[in-house]
C-alpha positions as CSV (number, residue, x, y, z in Angstrom):
1,M,-31.4,20.1,-27.0
2,R,-33.6,22.6,-25.0
3,L,-32.9,23.3,-21.4
4,I,-36.2,21.9,-20.2
5,E,-35.4,18.6,-22.0
6,K,-32.1,18.4,-20.1
7,L,-33.8,19.3,-16.8
8,K,-36.3,16.5,-17.4
9,E,-33.4,14.1,-17.4
10,L,-32.2,15.6,-14.1
11,E,-35.4,15.2,-12.0
12,N,-34.8,14.2,-8.4
13,K,-31.2,15.5,-8.5
14,Y,-29.7,18.2,-6.3
15,M,-28.5,21.3,-8.0
16,F,-28.2,25.1,-7.9
17,I,-30.7,27.0,-10.0
18,R,-30.7,30.7,-10.7
19,W,-33.8,32.3,-12.1
20,A,-34.9,35.9,-12.9
21,T,-35.7,36.9,-9.3
22,G,-33.4,34.6,-7.2
23,G,-31.2,31.5,-7.0
24,E,-31.1,28.6,-4.5
25,Y,-29.8,25.1,-3.9
26,G,-32.2,22.3,-3.8
27,K,-33.8,19.3,-5.4
28,L,-35.5,19.4,-8.8
29,V,-38.8,17.6,-8.3
30,Y,-40.5,18.1,-11.7
31,A,-39.6,19.7,-15.0
32,G,-42.4,20.5,-17.4
33,E,-42.8,22.7,-20.5
34,D,-44.3,25.7,-18.6
35,F,-42.8,25.3,-15.1
36,I,-40.5,23.4,-12.8
37,E,-41.1,22.3,-9.2
38,F,-38.0,22.9,-7.0
39,D,-37.6,22.0,-3.3
40,I,-35.3,24.6,-1.8
41,I,-32.8,23.5,0.8
42,N,-31.7,25.8,3.7
43,V,-27.9,25.5,3.5
44,D,-27.5,26.3,7.2
45,T,-29.8,23.6,8.5
46,M,-29.8,21.3,5.4
47,E,-33.6,21.0,5.6
48,Y,-36.2,21.7,2.9
49,S,-37.4,25.2,3.5
50,E,-39.9,25.6,0.7
51,T,-41.1,24.5,-2.7
52,V,-41.2,26.9,-5.5
53,L,-42.8,26.7,-9.0
54,I,-40.6,28.5,-11.5
55,H,-41.8,29.5,-15.0
56,S,-39.4,27.6,-17.2
57,P,-38.4,30.6,-19.5
58,L,-37.2,32.5,-16.4
59,I,-34.4,30.0,-15.6
60,L,-31.0,31.6,-16.2
61,E,-28.5,29.1,-14.8
62,V,-28.4,25.5,-13.6
63,C,-25.4,24.0,-11.8
64,V,-25.4,20.3,-11.2
65,G,-21.8,19.9,-10.1
66,G,-19.1,21.7,-8.2
67,A,-17.9,22.0,-4.7
68,D,-21.0,23.6,-3.2
69,V,-23.4,21.0,-4.8
70,A,-21.1,18.2,-3.7
71,R,-21.2,19.5,-0.1
72,I,-25.0,19.6,-0.1
73,L,-25.1,16.1,-1.5
74,A,-22.7,14.9,1.3
75,E,-24.8,16.7,4.0
76,V,-28.1,15.3,2.8
77,S,-26.7,11.8,2.3
78,S,-25.2,11.8,5.9
79,R,-28.7,12.5,7.3
80,M,-30.4,9.7,5.5
81,T,-31.4,6.7,7.5
82,D,-31.1,3.1,6.4
């Protein structure tokens, strides 16, 4: 399975992505063959700070679990309204 195929399954999930020129926590909005759309979360304020389009071959690492991702999920969930 290719990375982009797996990312397609993880759309609308929170994760950490490292690419050739950076790495950030955020929400994967769209995963396509040539780019992904990723909403970056400012970990200090827990608000979306920007949206980046990343060329798919530049993605080096994706982390969908772990303590940091769990903390971000908990923070974002606690700010949701019913």
